[in-house]
C-alpha positions in Angstrom: 41.9 85.0 54.0 43.2 83.4 50.8 45.4 80.3 50.3 49.1 80.0 49.7 50.1 78.0 46.6 51.3 75.2 48.9 47.9 74.9 50.5 46.1 75.1 47.2 48.0 72.1 45.9 47.6 70.1 49.1 43.8 70.9 49.1 43.5 69.7 45.5 45.1 66.4 46.4 43.4 66.0 49.8 42.1 62.6 50.8 41.7 62.8 54.5 43.2 64.2 57.7 43.5 67.8 58.6 45.3 70.8 57.1 46.4 72.0 60.4 50.2 72.4 60.6 51.8 69.5 62.5 48.9 67.2 61.9 48.6 64.3 59.5 47.1 65.0 56.1 46.7 62.3 53.5 47.2 63.2 49.8 47.1 61.5 46.4 50.4 61.5 44.6 50.7 62.2 40.9 54.3 61.4 40.2 57.3 59.6 41.7 61.0 59.4 40.9 63.8 57.2 42.0 67.5 57.0 41.2 69.8 54.0 40.9 71.7 53.9 44.2 68.5 54.0 46.3 65.9 52.5 43.9 66.7 48.8 44.2 65.1 48.7 47.6 62.0 50.6 46.3 61.3 48.1 43.5 62.1 45.1 45.7 59.4 46.4 48.1 57.0 47.1 45.2 57.5 43.5 44.0 56.7 42.2 47.5 53.5 44.2 47.6 52.1 42.2 44.7 50.7 44.8 42.3 51.2 44.3 38.6 51.6 48.0 37.8 52.3 51.4 39.3 49.1 53.3 39.9 50.5 56.8 39.5 50.2 59.2 36.6 54.0 59.1 36.0 56.7 57.2 37.7 60.4 57.5 36.6 63.4 55.4 37.3 66.6 57.4 36.7 69.9 55.7 36.1 72.1 58.7 36.9 74.0 58.6 40.1 76.6 55.8 39.8 77.8 55.4 36.2 81.3 54.4 37.3 81.1 50.6 36.8 84.0 49.5 39.1 82.7 45.8 39.0 79.6 43.9 38.0 77.3 45.2 40.8 76.2 48.5 39.4 75.6 47.3 35.9 73.6 44.4 37.3 71.5 46.9 39.4 70.9 49.0 36.2 69.6 45.9 34.3 67.4 45.0 37.3 66.0 48.6 37.5 65.3 48.7 33.7 63.5 45.4 33.6 61.6 46.1 36.8 60.5 49.5 35.4 59.3 47.7 32.2 57.4 45.2 34.3 55.6 47.8 36.4 54.9 50.6 33.9 57.6 53.0 34.8 59.7 55.3 32.7 63.5 54.8 32.6 65.9 57.6 32.1 68.9 55.8 30.7 72.6 56.5 31.7 73.8 59.5 29.9 70.4 61.3 29.8 71.2 63.4 32.8 70.6 64.0 36.5 67.2 63.0 37.8 66.1 66.4 39.2 67.0 68.3 36.0 65.4 65.6 33.9 62.2 65.6 35.9 61.9 69.4 36.1 62.4 69.7 32.3 60.5 66.7 31.0 57.9 65.6 33.6 57.0 68.2 36.3 54.3 70.7 35.8 52.4 73.2 37.8 50.1 71.9 40.5 51.4 68.3 40.4 52.3 66.5 43.6 55.6 64.6 43.3 57.3 62.4 45.8 60.9 61.3 45.0 63.3 58.9 46.7 66.0 61.6 47.0 66.2 64.6 49.3 66.6 67.1 46.4 63.3 66.2 44.8 62.1 69.7 45.8 64.0 71.0 42.7 60.8 70.6 40.7 59.2 73.3 42.9 60.9 75.6 40.4 57.9 75.1 38.0 55.1 75.3 40.6 55.0 71.6 41.5 54.8 70.4 45.1 57.8 68.1 45.1 58.8 66.3 48.3 61.8 64.1 49.1 61.0 60.8 50.9 62.5 57.4 51.5 62.4 54.6 49.0 59.7 52.7 50.9 57.5 55.8 50.7 58.0 55.9 46.9 56.9 52.2 46.7 53.8 53.2 48.8 53.0 56.1 46.5 53.3 53.8 43.5 50.4 51.7 44.9 48.1 54.7 44.5 47.2 54.8 48.2 47.0 58.3 49.7 50.3 59.2 51.3 50.7 60.6 54.8 52.2 64.0 55.0 52.8 66.1 58.1 51.0 69.3 57.2 53.7 71.9 57.0 53.8 75.5 58.0 54.1 77.8 55.0 56.8 80.5 55.0 56.4 83.4 52.7 59.8 84.5 51.3 59.2 87.9 49.6 62.0 88.5 47.1 62.7 92.0 45.9 65.4 93.5 43.7 67.5 91.5 41.2 70.8 89.7 41.3 73.9 91.6 40.2 76.2 90.1 37.5 78.6 87.7 39.2 76.0 86.8 41.9 74.1 83.6 41.4 70.9 82.0 42.7 73.3 79.9 44.8 73.8 83.1 46.9 70.1 83.3 47.5 69.9 79.8 49.1 73.2 80.2 50.9 71.8 83.4 52.4 68.7 81.5 53.4 70.8 78.9 55.1 72.8 81.5 56.9 69.6 83.0 58.3 67.5 79.8 58.9 70.3 77.2 59.6 70.2 73.5 58.7 67.3 72.8 61.1 65.3 76.0 60.7 63.1 74.6 57.9 61.9 71.5 59.7 58.1 71.1 59.2 58.0 74.1 56.8 57.6 74.9 53.1 59.4 77.9 51.8 57.1 79.7 49.2 58.9 82.3 47.2 56.9 85.3 46.0 57.4 89.0 45.2 58.7 91.0 42.3 62.2 89.5 42.6 60.8 86.1 41.6 60.1 87.4 38.1 63.8 88.2 37.7 64.7 84.5 38.2 64.7 82.0 35.4 63.5 78.4 36.1 67.0 76.9 36.5 67.8 79.6 39.1 64.6 78.8 40.9 65.7 75.1 40.7 68.9 75.9 42.5 67.1 77.6 45.4 64.4 74.9 45.7 67.0 72.2 45.5 69.1 73.4 48.4 66.0 74.1 50.6 66.5 70.5 51.6 69.7 71.6 53.5 67.4 73.7 55.7 65.4 70.6 56.6 62.4 71.9 54.8 59.6 69.7 53.6 60.0 71.5 50.2 60.2 74.9 48.5 58.0 76.2 45.7 57.8 79.1 43.2 54.6 80.3 41.4 53.8 79.0 37.9 54.1 82.4 36.2 55.1 83.7 32.8 58.7 82.7 33.4 57.6 79.0 33.9 55.3 79.3 30.9 58.2 80.4 28.7 60.4 77.6 30.1 57.8 74.9 29.4 57.2 76.3 25.9 60.9 76.1 25.3 60.7 72.4 26.3 57.8 71.8 23.8 55.5 71.3 26.8 53.6 74.5 26.7 50.3 72.7 26.6 51.0 71.4 30.1 51.4 74.8 31.6 48.7 76.1 34.0 49.1 79.4 35.8 49.2 78.9 39.6 50.1 81.2 42.4 49.1 82.2 45.9 46.0 84.3 46.4 46.7 88.0 46.8 45.4 87.8 50.4 47.1 84.5 51.2 47.7 83.9 54.8 51.2 82.5 55.8 52.5 81.0 59.0 55.7 83.0 58.8 57.2 85.7 56.5 60.7 86.7 55.4 62.1 89.5 53.2 65.2 89.0 51.0 66.6 91.8 48.7 68.4 90.1 45.8 70.2 93.3 45.0 71.9 93.2 48.4 73.6 89.9 47.8 77.3 89.4 47.1 79.3 86.1 46.5 78.9 83.8 49.4 80.7 80.6 50.5 79.7 77.8 52.8 82.7 76.8 54.9 83.3 73.2 56.1 81.5 71.2 57.3 77.9 72.4 57.1 76.0 74.2 54.3 74.8 76.8 56.8 78.3 77.9 57.8 78.1 80.8 55.3 80.2 84.0 55.0 80.9 86.4 52.2 83.9 85.4 50.1 85.2 88.9 50.6 85.4 88.3 54.4 87.9 85.5 54.0 91.3 86.4 55.4 93.1 83.3 54.4 93.5 82.2 50.8 95.0 78.7 50.9 95.9 76.6 47.8 92.8 74.9 46.3 93.4 71.4 44.9 90.0 70.7 43.4 87.1 72.6 41.8 83.9 70.8 40.8 81.2 72.7 38.8 77.8 71.3 38.2 75.5 68.7 39.9 71.7 68.9 40.1 72.1 72.2 42.1 74.1 74.3 39.6 74.4 72.3 36.4 72.2 74.4 34.1 72.9 76.0 30.8 73.2 79.5 32.3 75.4 78.2 35.1 78.0 76.8 32.7 77.7 79.6 30.2 78.6 82.1 33.0 81.4 79.9 34.3 82.8 79.7 30.7 82.7 83.5 30.3 84.6 83.9 33.6 87.2 81.5 32.3 87.4 82.9 28.8 91.0 83.8 28.0 92.4 82.2 31.2 93.5 78.7 32.2 92.9 76.6 35.3 95.7 77.0 37.8 98.4 74.3 37.7 97.6 73.2 41.3 93.9 72.8 40.5 92.0 69.8 39.1 88.8 71.4 37.7 85.9 69.2 36.5 82.4 69.9 35.1 79.3 67.7 35.7 76.7 69.0 33.3 73.2 68.2 34.4 71.7 66.8 31.2 72.4 65.8 27.6 70.0 68.6 26.5 72.2 71.2 28.3 75.4 69.6 27.0 74.3 69.9 23.4 73.2 73.5 23.8 76.5 74.5 25.4 78.4 72.7 22.6 76.3 74.5 19.9 76.9 77.9 21.5 80.6 77.5 22.0 80.7 77.5 25.8 81.9 73.9 26.0 84.9 74.9 23.9 85.7 77.8 26.3 85.6 75.4 29.3 87.8 72.8 27.6 90.3 75.5 26.4 90.5 76.7 30.0 91.6 73.2 31.1 88.3 72.0 32.5 87.7 68.2 32.4 84.2 67.3 31.2 82.7 64.4 33.2 79.8 62.0 32.5 76.3 63.4 32.7 75.7 62.1 36.2 75.8 63.0 39.9 79.2 61.6 40.3 81.4 63.7 42.6 78.5 65.1 44.5 78.0 61.8 46.2 81.7 60.8 46.1 81.5 58.7 42.9 84.8 59.9 41.5 86.8 63.1 42.0 87.5 62.4 45.7 89.7 65.2 47.1 93.4 64.4 48.1 94.5 64.0 51.7 93.6 67.1 53.7 92.6 68.7 50.4 90.6 71.8 49.8 87.7 71.2 47.4 85.5 74.0 46.1 82.1 72.8 44.7 78.9 74.1 43.3 77.0 71.0 44.7 74.7 71.1 47.8 76.5 69.4 50.7 79.8 69.7 52.4 79.5 67.3 55.4 82.7 65.8 56.6 83.3 62.7 54.4 80.6 63.6 51.9 83.2 64.0 49.1 84.6 60.5 49.9 87.6 61.7 52.0 87.3 61.9 55.8 89.8 64.7 56.1 89.0 66.9 53.1 87.6 70.4 53.5 84.7 71.1 51.1 83.5 74.6 50.4 80.2 75.4 48.5 80.0 78.3 46.1 78.3 79.5 42.9 79.6 78.5 39.4 81.0 82.0 38.8 83.0 81.8 42.1 84.1 78.2 41.3 85.3 79.3 37.9 87.3 82.2 39.3 88.7 80.0 42.0 89.9 77.5 39.5 91.7 80.3 37.6 93.3 81.9 40.6 94.1 78.7 42.5 92.6 80.1 45.7 89.2 81.6 46.7 88.2 84.3 44.2 85.0 85.7 42.6 84.0 86.7 39.1 84.8 90.3 40.0 88.4 89.4 40.8 88.9 87.8 37.4 86.7 89.9 35.1 86.8 93.3 36.8 84.5 95.7 35.0 83.7 93.1 32.3 81.7 91.2 34.9 78.7 92.9 33.4 78.9 90.5 30.4 77.4 87.8 32.6 74.1 89.7 32.6 73.7 88.8 28.9 73.4 85.1 29.6 69.9 83.7 29.6 68.4 80.3 29.1 67.7 79.2 25.5 64.6 80.3 23.7 64.2 76.7 22.7 65.9 73.6 24.1 67.1 70.6 22.1 64.2 68.2 22.8 65.3 64.5 22.3 63.6 61.9 24.6 65.3 59.0 22.9 67.1 58.3 26.2 63.8 57.9 27.9 62.3 54.4 27.8 58.5 54.7 27.9 56.3 52.4 29.9 55.2 49.2 28.1 51.5 48.3 27.7 50.1 45.9 30.3 50.2 43.1 27.7 53.8 43.7 26.8 54.8 44.1 30.5 53.4 40.7 31.3 56.1 39.1 29.1 59.0 41.0 30.8 61.4 38.9 32.9 62.9 40.9 35.8 66.6 40.2 35.9 68.3 40.1 39.2 72.1 39.8 39.4 73.9 37.8 42.1 74.5 40.9 44.2 70.8 41.7 44.6 69.6 40.3 47.9 66.0 40.2 49.3 64.7 43.2 51.1 65.0 42.6 54.9 61.6 42.8 56.7 61.6 44.1 60.3 59.8 42.6 63.3 57.1 44.1 65.5 58.4 45.8 68.7 59.1 43.4 71.5 56.9 43.4 74.6 59.8 43.8 76.9 63.0 45.1 75.3 66.4 44.7 77.0 69.6 45.5 75.1 72.7 47.6 75.1 73.8 50.8 73.5 75.7 50.0 70.3 76.6 53.6 69.5 76.6 57.0 71.1 76.9 59.7 68.5 77.5 63.4 68.4 75.2 66.2 66.9 74.5 66.3 63.2 75.2 62.7 62.3 74.4 62.5 58.6 73.2 59.6 56.5 76.7 59.8 54.9 78.1 59.0 58.3 75.7 56.0 58.7 75.9 54.7 55.1 79.0 56.0 53.3 78.8 57.4 49.8 81.2 56.6 47.0 81.4 54.3 44.0 82.4 51.2 46.0 79.8 51.6 48.7 77.0 52.7 46.3 77.5 49.5 44.3 76.7 47.5 47.5 73.3 49.1 48.2 71.3 46.3 46.6 72.8 43.8 49.0 72.0 44.7 52.6 74.0 41.7 54.2 77.1 43.0 52.4 76.4 46.8 52.9 75.6 46.4 56.6 79.2 45.4 57.2 80.2 49.0 56.4 77.4 50.7 58.5 79.0 53.6 60.3 82.3 52.6 58.7 83.8 56.1 58.6 82.3 57.3 61.8 82.8 54.3 64.1 84.6 51.4 62.2 83.8 48.9 65.0 80.0 49.6 65.0 78.9 46.8 62.6 80.8 44.1 64.3 79.7 45.4 67.7 76.0 45.6 66.8 76.1 42.2 65.2 77.6 40.7 68.3 75.0 42.3 70.5 72.2 40.8 68.5 69.9 43.7 69.3 70.8 47.2 70.5 69.8 50.9 70.7 71.6 53.9 69.1 71.9 57.2 71.0 72.2 60.4 68.9 72.5 64.1 69.5 70.8 67.0 67.6 69.7 66.6 64.0 70.4 62.8 63.8 70.2 61.5 60.2 70.5 64.9 58.4 71.3 65.0 54.7 70.5 62.5 52.0 67.3 60.5 51.9 69.1 57.2 51.6 67.0 54.7 53.5 69.9 52.4 53.8 70.9 54.5 56.8 67.8 52.9 58.4 67.8 49.5 56.7 71.4 48.6 57.6 71.0 49.3 61.4 67.7 47.4 61.4 69.4 44.5 59.7 72.1 44.6 62.4 69.5 44.5 65.2 69.0 48.1 66.1 65.5 48.5 67.7 65.4 52.2 68.6 67.2 55.4 68.1 67.0 57.8 71.0 68.2 61.3 70.1 67.8 65.0 70.9 66.2 65.6 67.5 65.9 63.6 64.3 65.8 64.8 60.7 62.5 64.6 58.9 63.2 62.1 56.1 65.4 59.9 58.3 62.7 59.7 60.9 60.3 58.5 58.3 62.8 55.9 57.1 63.4 54.6 60.6 59.6 54.2 61.1 59.2 52.5 57.7 61.9 50.0 58.6 60.8 49.1 62.1 63.2 51.2 64.2 61.4 53.3 66.8 62.5 56.9 66.8 62.4 58.5 70.2 63.4 61.9 71.6 64.9 62.7 75.0 62.3 64.4 77.1 65.2 65.9 79.0 68.2 66.4 76.6 70.5 66.4 79.6 69.9 62.7 80.0 72.0 62.2 76.8 75.1 63.0 78.9 74.4 60.2 81.4 74.4 57.4 78.9 77.5 55.5 77.9 78.4 53.1 75.1 77.3 49.5 76.0 75.0 50.6 78.9 72.2 48.0 79.3 68.8 49.6 78.7 65.4 48.1 79.5 61.9 49.1 78.3 59.0 47.3 79.8 55.6 46.9 77.9 57.2 48.7 75.0 54.2 48.5 72.5 51.8 49.8 75.2 54.2 52.7 76.0 54.5 53.5 72.3 50.7 54.0 72.2 51.0 56.7 74.9 53.7 58.6 73.0 55.9 58.4 76.1 58.4 55.7 77.0 60.3 55.2 80.2 63.7 53.7 79.7 65.8 52.2 82.5 69.6 52.3 82.4 70.4 49.2 84.3 74.1 49.8 84.2 73.9 53.3 85.6 70.9 52.5 87.8 68.6 55.4 86.7 65.5 55.9 84.5 64.7 58.6 81.9 61.7 59.5 79.8 61.5 59.6 76.0 58.7 61.1 73.9 57.6 59.9 70.5 56.9 62.7 68.1 54.8 60.6 65.8 51.3 60.6 64.4 48.7 57.9 64.9 49.4 56.7 61.4 53.1 56.5 62.1 52.3 54.6 65.3 50.3 52.1 63.4 53.2 51.6 61.1 55.6 51.0 64.0 53.2 48.5 65.7 52.7 46.6 62.5 56.5 46.1 62.2 57.2 48.7 59.5 55.7 50.1 56.3 55.8 47.0 54.1 53.6 45.0 56.5 51.4 48.0 57.3 51.0 48.7 53.6 50.0 45.2 52.7 47.4 45.3 55.5 45.9 48.5 54.0 45.8 47.0 50.5 44.1 43.9 51.7 41.5 45.9 53.6 40.8 47.9 50.5 40.5 44.8 48.3 43.4 45.8 46.1 45.4 42.7 46.8 44.5 39.4 48.4 45.9 38.3 51.7 
């Protein structure tokens, strides 16, 4: 049998291990990306490693998430990230250039490359046939050393697309339908590989939307073939010479298969507070007043997305109850929309044009009002994600968002345009994009880089380094959480909180601030503790601060029913042992502040099974460790930084 595209790329980057699903495979990484609100920890770690230069083909530091300078902290972070990138041979995408995933897909990603990025939506670049995987910041620092990276070999799911999208139906509907079928946990340990005649009807930015939100299914990544559509796109970006045709073999073998008829789709909406809570817009019986509409983000911020939204809005005006904003994904797209008149249409309709940044998607500006209803084209609608703990966030396509802004309540392009909705079929991506890389700072030569001074503002604190697991651990439960705790719950989003992320002593004071405001003080007072979680603990954003902050506060273990992929890796990297209940019913027996005891902890870790005694309740229960031998070695060394240094010393790359 032949190979899937996923397996072809992994095989071409193979270093060691096995390509059996669920087993460790070590691969060389071509490219990395970071963004500003997570990257300080990455570059602090790389600095501690001691290498003079990144050892990847391309590494990019994007200053794109927090451009709302509410005080000195974020501008100081940006100066640090710029100077650190110059020191270590890394590209910098300056503020105003655009959102990292759009920038990387347009200007850096290419077929067959293996990209690891410090953001969960890194899979966006799967749109051009790259294998793009979201990881934690410490993993990016590791990839930048050039060492082979550990990957759990995924299952590959064939998604056979047929038919074509109707006017008024967006690629957002494709991934919302996938979420409806698969759920937020259904992609764990899997890559979704899109094939079939329907793929040829989707332009690259449409593919990007689908690959981007594959992260919400818990998938390792999503990928499309590098076909004539990708070739046309790369030529339009003046990068045609980098195109290589790549696709699955005709007789490729897959672990699972799905069918999806694009022609059958209608406008869909994800209801609060999970992106898989999906229903047709037409099925909604209540049509409440909407206070806020946000169009854009890395998910649906393309030229075609905004051109279609503008056509829906043409001749209409945003309802008086609605604040409607647009977050265009890049300077390149902004200029094209301006040239073609679509920006005028949006402004004439009453849309406010925001900075070219992530902004509202991660609660940096445009927070909904008290108990407000916000309709967004971004990728997540977890409670609190938009910056308000009591807002209701709905996820839709740009066409539906535009119609909703006009009507003041849930509506689709069909409701606003009627039979004229067919006009939307005429919108396509440009034959040639404005290509202007003046907002990209290229890596300096090694000689020039030697002269660079890395500038650290007063808010940038040293990276905390965890300890090895204690022989006998005795501590209390500092938090007992429900199902689907997100990294937003653990480390809040928003301009104020994002500006603190380079200072763990400061940021840790707000750990679990919106979920359990007393957690940080309680954990600090206990000195060391254990967190108990339900299903899908740590879902959502890749932000490793959701592991670093608890570690800094003395959390030694997380015991949960299940743990999200990226967050589990972050816990391991930062010295917190991730364990799963062998019997999920034991979760119900545990209470906040129960005293737990683990004897011979390191030895039990080696057996992948740990017995925990609840001294308060006078009972014992078993936990399993769903970790590989490599992950176990990382845990026993006291986290990834110490483990990585040991590897580099062993290979003679750095001195002890």
